[in-house]
Steps between C-alpha positions, in 0.01 A plus 500: 500500500185602319222263398615478140854407614369229734285367218800476266707315764216252555465436126874453453513258795215302347673494162823365648314239704316376192819506298714305748219259582456418135869421448475179702291326231647382172417724200345748736747785439297613203177473698654688791618772262152536356351523849752765597418698185126471571546604862715797396241605242219481758711697746557768239127519426417526872762771546353700211149463643620612843678801349190599301280469809743705710514768230120513484472533880764774503307691233177475700675616817652794313157605371352487850786706643468759223124533554537529877771766460273697268214484752727608785639788294148619415395494866805706600441748214134541602601567860745767388240662274246503785752667732588764238134578431424533872800730546394718206142527629624575852719782366199665336354776720125488548454122467402307808733208445368295793174459309664383176606139451741390226542147363709388202478180295705454183554875472129583535443738792161490668400799711224452759369703789351847510594857409334835564445605137494391137814708450673303778392172339632609160825636646564176690462297180726743314771470766479119500519483120817710496698251711752284314383139467128583496335355189145604584301657784162371617351790690237364739515797734166630627429870538356565846189712507510789746279456806 
């Protein structure tokens, strides 16, 4: 039995106890009736308050779950985007992929590391930008100077 059900049983038991106890006194039937009505009214008010509080708590919990789900979904999407960008860069001949790092946050891909030429830097950014799910590319690649 839930808390609200237990509360109702307790209130009803109290009402009957007050009602039967009041019947032993002369002219107390009316008084007992009034007490029962008052107790029932208070019980109704308490039940409404409990229901409102439960509804409020449920709404807060729902908001937290929705927000957490959104965050989890974003993290998974970013991981997928990072993997796709790395695969696309790896497939490109002439790029030394071991020297290029890829990170994604909220669809923004950040490229770090080093490449052999300005053309390689530009091509890497172009490849990353063409991947589905990429909103923007921050190209922080450094062009190595020949020794």
